C-alpha positions, 0 to 999 in steps of 0.5 A: 434623260431617257425613259423606260415605260413598261406594263407591269402586267398583261392587260390584254382582254376582250371588251364585252358588248353590253346592252346599255352604257355604264360608268366604270372606275379603273384603278391604275398603279404608276411607279416612278423610278429615277436612275443616274449614271455612276460614271464620273464624266460630266454630262448634261441631262440626256433627253433621249427617250427609249422604251426599254431602260438601258441598265448599263452603269445606271443605279437607282437614286436615293429617295426619302420623304423629301423626294428624290436625291439627284446630282448635277451634270449626270445622265439620268433615266426615268423608269415608269411602270403602269399596272391595272390593279382593279377589276371593275369591268373589262380589262383595258389593253395599253397599246403603246406609250404616246409620250413621256413629258417632264417639267420643273415645278408642280401644278404645271399646266399640260401645255407647259410640259415638254417631251423628253427629246426637247432641250435640256432643263437647266433648272433641274441641273442646279443645286437646290438651296437648303431653304428651298423646296423644288418639285418635278412633274413627270407625265406619261401619255398612254394609248389605251384600246377603246379610249379615243384620246390618250390618257395622261398619268401625271406625277408630282414629286419633290426633288433636291439637286446636289453636287456631284461630290455629295456622298451623304446618300448612304442612309437613304433608301433607294426606292421608287415612287408609287401612286394610284390613279382612279380613272372614271370612264363612261361606256358609250354604245355607238353604231348599228353593231353596238360598238363600245368605246369609252369616254374619260369623265375624270381622273383622280389620285390619292397621292403617293401610295403606301400599299395596295388598297384592300377591296372592302366589298366583301363577298360573304359567300366566298368568305366562308370558303376562304376566310383569310381575305384581309391579311394582317401580318404580325410577328411576335418573337417567341422569346418575347412572348414567353419572357417574363423579364423586365422588358415591356412589350413593343407596341404592335405585338401579337399574332391575330388569328384570321380563322373563324368558324362557319357558324360565326361567319353565317351569323355575321353574313345575316346581320350584315345583309339586314344592316345593308338593306334596312340601314339600321344595326340589327339587335344581334349586332351588340352581342356579336361585337362583344364576342369579337368581330372576325378579323376578315370583316373588321375593316368593313364593320368598323366603317359601318359602326362609325358611319363612313362606308359611303362618305365620299366627300370626306375621302375627296377631302383627304386626297386634297389635304395630302397633296396640296396642304403643308403642315407645321407638325411635320417634324413631330409627326415624323419623329413619332412614326418610328415609335408606332408599332415597331413590332409590326412588319408593316410599320417597322421599316423606316420609309416603308409603305406603312410609315408613309401611310401613317405619316400622310393620315396623321398629317392630313388630320393635323391640317383638318383639325387645326384646333387640336393639330397633332398630339402624341398617341394619335398615331397609334390609333391611326396605325390600328385603322390602317391595318384594316382599311386603306388610307382614305377610309382610315382617315374618315374613321379617325375623324369620326372617332375624334369628333363623334366619339369625343376623343378630340376633347381629351386633347383640347384646352390643355387636356382639361377633358382628360383630367375630367376622365381621370377624376371620373376613373378615380371616383369609380375606383374609390367606389368599386375598388376601395382597397386598391384605391386606398393602397394607391393613395397611401403610396401616392399613386395617381390615376394619370400615372397609368391611365392617361396613356390608356385614354389618349391612345385607346389602349393601343400603345402598350397592349397586344393587337388582339386585345386592342382590336377587341377594345375598338370593336366595343368602343365603336359600338357603345362609345366613351364608357368603354374606356372606364369599363376596360380600365376597371377590368384591368385593375380588377384582373391585377388587384391582388398583384398590385396590393403587394407592390410599392410605388416603383413596383406598381409603375413597373407592373403597369408598364411591363407585366400588365400588357403581358397578361393580355397577350393570349386570345382567351385572356383578351376575350375574358377581359372584354367580357368582364369589361362589358359587365361593369356598370358605370352609371355615375359618370354624369354625377362625377362630371358635375362634381369635377366642374364644381371642384374646378370652379373652387380651384379657380377661385383659390388660384385667383386669390393666391394670384392677387396676393402674389401681385402685391409682392411682384408689383414693386419689383416690376416698377423697379424693372420698368424704371431701369428699362425706361432709362435704357430706352432713353439712352437708346432713343438719343443714339437713334436721334443722332443716327436719324440726323446723320441719315437726314443729312446724307439723304439731303445730299443725295436728293440735291444730287438727284435734282441736279441729275434730273435737270441734266437729264431734262436738258438732254431730253430737250436737245434730243427732242429738238434734234429729232424734230429737225430730222423729221422736218428734213425727212418730210421735205425730202419726201415732198421733193421726191413726190414732186420729182415723181410728178415731173417725170410722169408729166414729161414725155421724154422722161417717160419714154426714157424710163420706158427705154430703160425698162426695155433695155433691162428686159433685153439685157438677158437676150443680148447676153445670150447672143454674145455667148453664141458669137464668142463660141462661133469666133472660137471655132473660126479661129480654130479653122484659121489655125488649121488653114495656116498649118496647111499653108505652111506645108505648101510653102515648105514644099514650094521652097523645096522645089525651088531649091531643087530648081536652083540646084539644076539652074546651071544646067538649064537652058536660057528658056528654062530660066525665064520660065522659072522666073515667071513661075516664081513671080506668080507664086509670090503673088499667090495668084495662079488663076491668071498664070499663062505659060510662054508658048515660045521657046518651050520644048515639048520634051519636058512634060513632067515639069509641067504636070508638077506645076499644075499639081501645085496650082490645084492644091493652092486653090482650096487654100485661097478659098479657105482664107477668103472665108476666114476673112469674111467671117472676121468682117461679119463678127467684128462690128458686133463685139465692140464694147470692152467687156465683150472683148475682155470675155473673148480674150478670156475665152481664147 
């Protein structure tokens, strides 16, 4: 597996020297993408790290909520991108990547991570069973200028390993995993020159990111110049807005204007300034909220109205919930995600950032509130909050709405509180909309048929966004009464139309026509103004009436149940008798099976006892043999110690041992001397060969001269024959030193012959000397080379 680590933006910058140390928080966004080779050749995981990804034939792997979809025996690439998204202080400069690490599983310790150049990971190359979850941890160590130690960004992601022949990836999106890290640094000023470096205090992460976090610390002075701070991108097709057909509006429909007059912004700036300073809502806040909060300020104002602008503990709890806790409601949440705000771009894409954020917030609340868990309609409220604030803040506001504003009571105890609210609405209609209530009663229209969805979702499921946002503005300001005020205002608005419709027409009107009447900003503003003027003072009285009626219903239900019990007891007794007979038969069968099992177990126990005895016997024999061996070993060691003592006490043995040591020390010197003698002997033999060659030449010349003399013999006088015979004898003896010529009978007329003999004598003298030297060298070297090993080495050398 190879890796690619790049910096998404240029993070160069200068570090400004500050007079005193500060604590800064930087937000980094890390993107992980995995690619696989498209080739068909089987390969193991390649672990060659590189700074630049080699595109080649690699393609991005599929990814869904269950993680990356990988295949076995294919070469893979890890592509990591790191980007700084905050600007809370001096920009940090990433100098280089210190290393990319990987490990199977999650919650991996830093010491268990392995660099990419380490051996292959077999566990990531085996198909994942269907009933098993598998995770992979990837970490990147970065050297950041100003921070003394490398900073590690660690990502945990689920993966599934499939075979190479798997082809069911076409419906998965090929996208990367994005996660944000919050790096808290302490600025340290050191040295006389006030040099600044940073110390890492801690690092936090909120898990996989769905979209960029919004900066909620709004600067109101700059807001006047640029009113479009928060982007709410909403698309409502023109043909749908202008259509009066039978198709209802999709949730999330409506274009919300981001424009706002400078007067309104100045009023809000003054209110927010006093609100922040006094920690108490100003008097003008109520009128401003009922007129509508500016879209650019809604996120911040909602948080302040709910009291969560500084709830860091709940934010930390959210980060923990989405990373470490599993929920049993995941399948239901996943099913409802696609149905929430399908007309809004942020939520319409399957597996997109909006749906992922909505999934995490809904899942976190289901885990946080185990009594309620997850209920249908909760996702619409969470989606509305996510359009104005990041996940952490949206979760905090959602918790406040459910607990402090008592929305969770609508979902508890089998929706008992929802029935109470519907009863209160029914009594308010009877009091304030008498003709319409009578019309509904005559056509058997009950309030739960249209108002249950309104109350459970805070009107967010069907109505246009502009109207929904203004309802939440007022609801966060004044609480549960807003539900009844808005419901009565809607009924007053369409009273005339509803009085002319029958049962089916009324239900269709609530589903299709009524939401379309609120799709303009002016109509929504008028409806909110009308709702805020409606009085709902008798809610407490209606609640007491409902409780009294409920108690009466419970008594009636108990009486009816007592009557029904008398009829059903006889049937139950008969059923119990039949069941008892069936159980008796099953008991007999089980007794027979138990008897057979006991016999089988008894046989196995007997066999086990026999095996145990045999094993015990073998163990005893082994112990005895081991004891004998230990005894022999101890006796041998004793004899060895005694022998060492005897040798140390004997002088001859001690001297012998010393001689052996000396012999061992002298062996190396003797070997060197033998090699030197071998070389000298080889040189001597070479000289001998050369001398023999010269001797053979002289012998040849002597014989040639002898042949010449033999040829002239017949003509020689007798005195010459005698002289030649003497010369021959002397030559045969090879000793010319004592040779004397006969003085008599030698004529003075043969000087050439005499000079020839003298020349032969002079040439023979050096030959004799050389032979004498060779023999002397042989006699000197022969006594040293005596052993067979030295002779063998000499023969080999020759």
